[in-house]
C-alpha angles and dihedrals in degrees: 000000000000123000090247092054091050091053092047092052089053090052098048097082090059094047101053096062090053097058095106089051090054091049095049094049091043088220139057115270119250092249091057091051088050093051094047090049092049089051089056095247093125098057104041100126099029109125120254091240088064094046098267130127094241087219120202109260093241090056093050090050090055089056093048091049093051092050093048087050087061096038131350097218094052092050092047093049093051089044091055093046087053091048088056090056089055093048094046086059089068092062124088116277092249089061094048091051088054092047094050097038091112095046141280095293092073104135117226133193136173153135129263096193110095100241097146142060128239124192120196110239118175100307094331136085119229104215129198130164149086121256125196130211097035096161116210095004093150089061099041127108095189129028128197119211132185123222142178111239114242133197103202104312095335123096111233114238134202135205110325092019098279115148114258110239134200130194119213132186121216137185106258088235089071093058132079116221112221112207100233104131101111099131148144102254143003084041095160094063098085090220094169127158118266123209135196129177120200098335115165117227121187113241091241088068093057138080138192092213088220126151129051096275095057093041089051092053088059092046090059088070085087094061091051090054091045090057089055089050093052090047091049091051095047089048089052090053092048088053097049089045089052091048091051096044090048087066106262110177117195120232115280090007125128092202135060118258093247088058095056113109090209090052091048093049096049092043091052092050092049091050091054092045088055090049091050089052092051092046091053093048092049093047092054093041089053090049088052091052091052096041122122114192105349117210137183093295091056094045091051090050089056092050094046088048090057091051093049096047091047091053094047095046095045088056090054094050089048091054095045089052092049095047090053089065123200096340090072094068093069120094087233089067113091087207093069088055092050088052093051092044092052095045090051090050093050090059089065111108093236089065096056123109097236093105096059086074091045093051091046092051092051091049092059096039097253122150121263132189106278091210092067112112 
């Protein structure tokens, strides 16, 4: 167990009772961000040359899972800060030195989807657009944004006619946060839109995200989200077990819920489904840690892993919610929050099943779209 995981496990008991507070504020309070930073959770994948621990990915995933087991919004926020550290590694060294000039606990946020436009202007990029789902943007010091490259009014295209994209990283002070995060689940993540209009970004703070290594970094986003999903599922099981062992008795039943053979059977199956999802995640994370030069097949395996883990863990949360009966519909029940958080997570594009087909095609040597991430 890493030092960071040990500290986070000590914190977990204080996070869980504050879930309603996080939801109401639609962000994590500053004291929670400070405590997470002090525990080392906000620097996990920062390179050693910039003062970070350069933690192995499986160890970072264990921290994210533990946090999501306590509260989904906390786990998701830390996962997205960790993703920013991966993505910052794709920028030139001069940009990374600027990002980490204040130390390794610099919080990043951003958007991979190309929702903006970037025009090349004499060694700078003129950036305009609005990007959704920028988790933790109120806390961030630097924000990465993906744009399509434009020449005048025309979108620049590459081989095969796909739009050319460019990722830029901007100081958070150059962005406007648009209050859009009024949602079903993961409400405490402050995943608002951000907007810029005509901001100039020096070319040294941009990246084409080309090449297998950089594209593989982006593909690892799915593993970070999978860790959240496993944590949500285990947290839901914790809560239904607590409900049963506290003596819940279903309506019109002469026995306690914990004594029901049907409850025991479904709970046991759900626990093993959660364990299977965790094992798959850890296997793939271990493969990433040992990977040499990853290519399309390795990226598609990561994407397919995310889809499978999402499917397995969503079924666990559905089962836990159903086993809790009518009490789980109330806002006072943590299981209804687990259900909303999981269903919000499964809407993320990395959790879709598209990459099953891509993986299958690659396994039999068929052609796939080279523009796929």
